[in-house]
C-alpha positions in Angstrom: 18.6 -7.0 50.3 20.5 -3.8 49.8 17.6 -1.4 49.9 18.9 0.1 53.1 22.2 0.9 51.5 20.6 2.9 48.6 18.5 4.8 51.2 21.5 6.5 52.7 22.2 9.7 50.6 25.5 9.4 48.7 25.9 5.7 49.5 25.4 2.8 47.1 25.6 -1.0 47.1 28.9 -2.0 45.5 28.8 -5.8 45.8 26.6 -8.5 47.3 27.9 -12.0 48.2 26.0 -15.0 49.5 28.1 -17.8 50.9 31.2 -16.3 49.2 29.6 -16.2 45.8 29.0 -12.8 44.2 25.4 -12.2 43.4 24.8 -10.8 39.9 22.7 -7.7 39.2 20.1 -9.8 37.5 17.4 -11.6 39.5 19.1 -14.1 41.7 17.7 -17.6 42.0 18.4 -19.7 45.1 18.8 -23.4 44.2 19.8 -26.4 46.1 18.2 -25.3 49.3 16.8 -27.9 51.7 13.3 -27.6 52.9 13.2 -25.8 56.2 15.5 -23.1 57.5 18.7 -22.4 55.5 21.2 -19.9 56.9 23.8 -18.5 54.5 26.6 -16.0 55.1 25.7 -12.6 53.7 28.3 -9.9 52.8 27.4 -6.5 51.4 30.0 -4.0 50.3 28.9 -0.4 50.1 30.6 2.8 49.2 30.1 6.4 48.0 28.1 7.1 44.9 30.2 8.6 42.1 30.2 12.4 42.4 28.9 12.5 46.0 30.7 14.0 48.9 30.1 10.9 51.0 33.2 8.9 51.7 31.5 6.2 53.7 32.5 2.7 52.7 32.7 -0.7 54.3 31.3 -4.2 54.4 28.3 -5.3 56.4 28.2 -9.0 57.3 25.4 -11.1 58.6 23.1 -14.0 57.7 20.6 -14.5 55.0 17.9 -16.7 56.4 15.7 -18.5 53.9 12.8 -20.8 55.0 12.2 -23.0 52.0 9.0 -25.0 51.4 8.1 -26.9 48.2 6.1 -24.0 46.7 7.2 -21.0 48.6 10.0 -19.3 50.5 10.4 -16.6 53.1 13.7 -14.6 52.9 15.1 -12.6 55.8 18.3 -10.9 56.9 20.1 -10.2 60.1 23.2 -7.9 59.9 25.7 -8.5 62.7 28.7 -6.4 61.9 29.7 -3.3 59.9 33.3 -2.6 59.1 32.4 1.0 58.3 30.0 3.6 59.7 26.8 3.0 57.8 25.0 1.0 60.5 24.8 1.9 64.1 24.2 -0.6 67.0 20.4 -0.2 66.7 20.6 -1.5 63.1 22.6 -4.6 63.9 21.2 -7.9 65.1 17.7 -7.1 63.9 15.9 -9.8 62.0 14.0 -8.4 59.0 11.8 -10.2 56.5 12.9 -9.1 53.0 10.6 -11.0 50.8 8.0 -13.8 50.6 7.9 -15.7 47.3 5.5 -18.5 46.2 3.6 -20.0 43.3 0.3 -18.5 42.6 -2.6 -20.2 44.2 -5.1 -21.3 41.6 -8.9 -21.0 42.0 -9.1 -24.8 41.8 -7.0 -25.0 45.0 -9.1 -22.4 46.8 -12.3 -24.1 45.7 -10.9 -27.4 47.0 -10.2 -25.8 50.4 -13.6 -24.1 50.7 -15.9 -25.7 53.1 -19.5 -25.6 52.1 -22.2 -25.6 54.7 -24.8 -28.4 54.3 
């Protein structure tokens, strides 16, 4: 989340909010999610990098979609509105998978799932 804002020359991510709560710069941990699909309000403030000639600023809103399972999660976004000029119509309403997280699968689990021919 936010990589597309850093990819625009002279523009940087200013703030990120999930369900109204500001996300700190440190790695963010999602807690209290139910198994299955969770949809959370996503707001991203962007603005000019210090010292750049870019004056673009605004807030992009959309949804953070997280599919939670006991040992893994898939995180995606869909941006629906931009109060500024960073995103055009082709960038909005596009579902993107941002990350897939899960616990490491041990060799014991793989061995248990392996079918041996007899």
